[in-house]
C-alpha positions in Angstrom: 0.1 -0.1 0.0 1.4 3.5 -0.7 1.0 5.9 2.4 1.4 9.7 1.9 2.3 12.2 4.4 0.9 15.9 4.0 2.7 18.5 6.0 1.0 21.8 6.9 1.8 24.3 10.0 -0.8 23.2 12.3 -1.4 19.7 11.6 0.2 16.4 9.7 -2.3 14.5 7.8 -1.9 10.5 7.2 -4.0 9.1 4.6 -4.5 6.3 2.3 -4.8 7.7 -1.5 -7.9 7.0 -3.5 -5.7 6.1 -6.3 -3.2 3.5 -5.2 0.1 2.7 -7.2 0.5 0.1 -9.5 2.1 -2.0 -6.8 -0.8 -1.2 -4.3 -3.4 -2.3 -7.1 -1.7 -5.6 -7.8 -1.7 -6.4 -3.9 -5.3 -5.2 -3.4 -6.1 -8.1 -1.4 -3.4 -7.4 1.0 -4.3 -3.5 1.5 -7.5 -4.0 4.0 -5.3 -6.3 6.1 -2.2 -3.8 5.9 -4.5 -0.9 7.1 -6.3 -2.6 9.7 -3.1 -4.0 11.3 0.0 -2.0 10.8 -1.4 1.7 10.5 -3.0 1.5 14.0 -0.4 -0.1 15.4 2.2 2.7 14.2 -0.4 5.4 15.3 -0.6 3.8 18.8 3.3 3.7 19.4 3.5 7.2 18.2 0.8 8.1 20.7 2.2 6.4 23.3 5.3 8.1 22.8 3.7 11.4 22.7 5.1 12.1 19.4 1.8 12.8 17.9 -1.9 13.2 18.9 -4.6 11.8 17.0 -7.3 14.4 16.8 -9.8 12.6 14.5 -10.3 9.7 12.0 -12.7 10.3 9.2 -13.9 7.3 6.7 -15.2 7.8 3.3 -16.4 5.1 0.6 -14.2 5.6 -2.6 -15.0 4.1 -5.9 -13.0 4.3 -9.1 -11.8 2.1 -12.0 -8.8 0.9 -10.1 -10.0 0.7 -6.6 -13.1 0.4 -4.7 -13.2 0.5 -0.9 -12.9 2.6 2.3 -10.6 5.6 2.6 -9.8 6.4 6.0 -8.2 10.0 6.8 -6.3 10.5 10.2 -5.3 14.1 11.4 -2.5 14.2 13.7 -1.2 17.3 15.7 2.0 17.6 17.2 1.5 18.0 20.9 2.1 21.5 22.7 5.5 22.0 24.3 5.7 20.6 28.0 5.0 23.2 30.6 8.2 25.1 31.3 9.5 24.9 27.7 8.9 27.0 25.0 9.5 27.1 21.1 11.4 30.4 21.6 14.7 31.0 19.6 17.1 30.7 22.2 19.9 32.8 20.7 17.6 35.9 20.4 16.6 35.6 24.2 20.2 35.3 24.9 21.3 38.5 23.1 18.4 40.3 24.5 19.5 39.2 27.9 23.1 40.0 27.2 22.2 43.6 26.0 20.0 44.0 29.4 22.7 42.9 31.7 25.0 45.5 30.1 22.4 48.1 30.5 22.0 47.1 34.2 26.1 47.4 34.5 25.9 50.9 33.0 23.1 52.1 35.4 25.2 50.6 38.4 28.2 52.6 37.3 26.0 55.7 37.0 24.7 55.4 40.3 27.9 54.8 42.0 29.3 57.8 40.2 26.8 60.3 40.9 25.3 59.2 44.3 28.0 56.9 46.2 31.2 58.3 44.6 31.9 61.0 47.6 31.6 58.4 50.3 33.5 55.7 48.3 36.4 57.8 47.4 36.8 59.0 51.3 37.3 55.5 52.1 40.2 55.1 49.9 41.9 51.8 48.8 39.8 49.7 46.6 36.6 51.7 47.1 38.4 54.7 45.8 39.7 52.9 42.8 36.3 51.4 42.0 34.4 54.8 42.3 37.1 56.5 40.1 36.4 53.7 37.5 32.5 54.7 37.7 33.3 58.4 37.4 35.7 57.7 34.4 33.0 55.2 32.9 30.4 58.0 32.7 32.1 61.5 32.8 35.4 60.2 30.9 36.5 63.5 29.0 38.5 61.3 26.7 39.5 58.7 28.9 39.9 55.2 27.7 37.4 53.8 30.2 34.8 56.2 28.8 35.7 55.6 25.3 35.1 51.9 26.0 31.7 52.7 27.5 30.7 54.5 24.3 31.4 51.4 22.3 29.7 49.2 24.6 26.5 51.5 24.7 26.0 51.5 20.9 26.5 47.6 20.7 23.8 47.2 23.5 21.6 49.5 21.8 21.9 48.1 18.6 21.3 44.7 20.0 18.5 45.7 22.1 16.4 48.0 20.0 17.1 45.6 17.1 15.7 42.7 18.7 12.6 44.9 19.9 11.7 45.3 16.2 12.5 41.8 15.3 10.4 40.5 17.8 7.2 42.0 16.3 7.5 38.9 13.3 7.2 36.3 16.1 4.5 37.8 18.6 0.9 37.3 18.0 -0.1 40.1 20.6 2.1 42.8 19.6 -0.4 45.7 20.7 -1.1 44.0 24.3 2.7 44.0 24.5 3.0 47.6 23.5 0.1 48.7 26.0 1.9 46.8 28.9 5.1 48.5 28.0 3.7 52.0 27.9 1.8 51.5 31.0 5.1 50.7 32.9 6.6 53.6 31.1 4.0 55.8 32.5 4.5 54.3 35.9 8.2 55.0 35.6 7.5 58.6 34.6 5.2 59.5 37.6 7.8 57.5 39.8 10.6 59.7 38.8 8.4 62.9 39.0 7.4 62.4 42.6 10.8 61.3 43.5 12.0 64.7 42.1 9.1 66.4 43.9 10.4 64.8 47.2 14.1 65.9 46.7 15.1 62.4 46.1 16.4 62.9 42.7 17.1 66.0 40.4 14.3 67.5 37.9 16.6 66.7 35.2 16.5 63.1 36.2 12.9 62.8 35.4 12.2 60.2 32.9 10.1 61.6 30.3 10.9 59.2 27.1 13.3 56.5 28.3 13.6 53.0 26.8 10.2 51.8 28.0 8.7 54.6 25.9 10.7 54.1 22.9 10.0 50.2 23.1 6.1 50.8 23.1 5.9 53.3 20.1 8.5 51.2 18.4 6.6 48.0 18.7 3.5 49.8 17.5 5.1 51.3 14.5 7.0 48.2 13.4 3.7 46.1 13.9 1.7 48.5 11.7 4.4 48.2 8.9 4.5 44.6 9.3 0.9 44.2 9.0 0.7 46.3 5.8 3.4 44.3 4.1 1.3 41.2 5.0 -1.1 42.4 2.4 1.2 41.0 -0.1 0.8 37.4 0.8 2.9 35.7 -1.5 6.0 37.8 -1.0 5.1 39.2 2.3 8.6 38.7 4.2 10.7 40.0 1.0 8.4 43.3 1.1 8.7 43.7 5.1 12.5 43.0 4.4 12.8 45.6 1.8 10.7 48.4 3.7 12.5 47.9 6.9 15.8 48.3 5.4 14.6 51.2 3.4 13.1 52.9 6.7 16.2 52.0 8.4 18.3 53.9 5.9 15.5 57.0 5.9 15.6 57.3 9.6 19.4 57.7 10.0 19.3 60.2 7.0 16.8 62.3 8.7 18.7 62.1 12.0 21.8 63.3 9.9 20.0 66.2 8.6 18.3 67.2 12.0 21.6 67.1 13.9 23.1 69.6 11.2 20.1 71.9 10.9 19.2 75.0 12.9 15.9 74.1 14.3 13.9 75.9 17.1 13.8 73.6 19.9 10.2 72.6 21.2 9.9 70.6 24.6 6.9 68.9 23.4 9.0 67.4 20.5 11.4 65.8 22.6 10.0 62.5 21.9 11.2 62.8 18.2 14.8 64.0 18.6 17.1 65.4 21.0 17.9 68.3 19.0 14.4 69.1 18.9 14.0 68.9 22.8 14.2 72.1 24.8 16.4 70.3 27.3 20.3 70.7 27.9 20.8 67.5 29.6 18.8 64.7 31.4 20.5 62.3 33.8 17.4 59.7 33.4 17.3 57.4 30.1 16.2 59.2 27.0 15.7 57.6 23.8 13.7 59.6 21.0 12.2 57.7 18.2 15.0 59.3 16.0 17.4 57.5 15.6 16.5 54.5 17.7 13.3 53.7 15.8 16.2 53.1 12.9 17.4 50.3 15.1 14.3 48.7 15.7 13.7 48.6 11.7 17.3 47.5 11.1 16.8 44.8 13.5 13.2 43.7 12.0 15.1 43.4 8.6 18.1 41.2 9.8 15.8 39.0 11.8 13.4 38.6 8.9 16.2 37.6 6.7 17.9 35.1 9.0 15.0 33.9 11.1 12.1 34.2 8.6 11.4 30.3 9.2 11.2 31.0 12.8 14.0 28.2 13.8 17.1 28.8 15.6 20.2 28.8 13.5 22.8 27.6 16.4 22.6 24.5 18.6 21.5 25.1 22.2 23.6 22.3 23.8 22.8 21.7 27.4 21.6 25.4 27.7 23.2 25.7 31.3 26.1 28.3 30.3 23.4 30.6 28.7 20.3 30.1 31.0 21.0 33.2 33.0 21.0 35.5 29.9 17.9 33.7 28.5 16.0 34.1 31.6 16.8 37.8 31.7 15.9 38.0 28.0 12.5 36.6 28.6 11.6 39.0 31.4 13.0 42.3 29.7 10.0 44.2 31.1 10.3 43.4 34.8 14.3 43.8 34.7 14.0 47.2 33.2 11.4 48.4 35.5 13.1 47.1 38.8 16.8 47.1 38.0 17.7 50.3 39.2 15.7 49.9 42.6 17.9 46.9 43.1 21.1 48.8 42.1 20.4 51.4 44.6 19.7 49.1 47.4 22.7 47.1 46.7 24.9 49.8 46.5 23.5 51.1 49.8 23.8 48.0 51.6 27.7 47.4 50.3 28.1 51.1 51.5 26.7 50.8 55.0 28.5 47.3 55.5 31.9 47.8 54.0 32.7 51.3 52.9 31.1 53.7 55.7 29.5 51.4 58.1 25.9 52.5 59.0 25.9 55.0 56.0 23.3 53.7 53.6 23.5 57.4 51.8 20.2 57.2 50.1 18.4 57.0 53.5 20.5 60.0 55.1 
């Protein structure tokens, strides 16, 4: 008997053909026995191994010049991933987590340089050396440590915002994800505003359009472009790749032109470009749409090109060495919201225990 297998994205269909091959026609008397004995045995074996799940069995009568009898169609579905596992692309989670960890370290250096540096430098020794490193990391004035920070920042931003744009092609609920991110961004803005009113931070440290604001807007914009390119059903991925690549170039070109133009700043336009904002400096994170939306579209183009099939390109191995990075990459929103609180508390405890006993600095 001839057995055919048809694969689709959602199911696998195993069926006996209505027009058997010549060999099956010659052995027509064997076909009923083969079907009734071997096929059920094979399906039961796969079902016990949890490789396939039988969802339905349909029987129809078929009559032709070559064959007359019953045709049976069995629809099989691959089972869902076991609880605690997922079908995510591990290297993308790893890269996202790596970029987030770099951001946490960068902000840890900021907190040490601008909040705890005086106490640490007064201690001398190793504490003074660490505080000096943090100060050079941020206010480098040409120091090699500061130049290293500039390179690390560019790499982390490219990876992080690029993955933000690329993730839209895998997520089925981008608008909900964008709304959650925007609500979190609004809470961060309100939190830093009240902290400024209480004198905990300076007014220029209020986060008005930070990384979460940028992520929420970028998710909506890239999702809208992706949805429009889906109208070209047969060439949707190619169209999205070309449009994303073109928008990347356009956004960076606009960034170049704005940075060299003389434009009257307007505080209400600070979400577009830093040269349009009526601010001298902000200590809080600030990521306007231009040029960072270009990173998102650039990442969308690259990920569409490399991961259009939705499959990992690298072997995962045992996964132990990259598990912490993947964990952070899967919980980006929580880490971004909480990491500064964790940083400040960590530095306060270390200061009170090892640098200036009993002095938590931030509670003084």
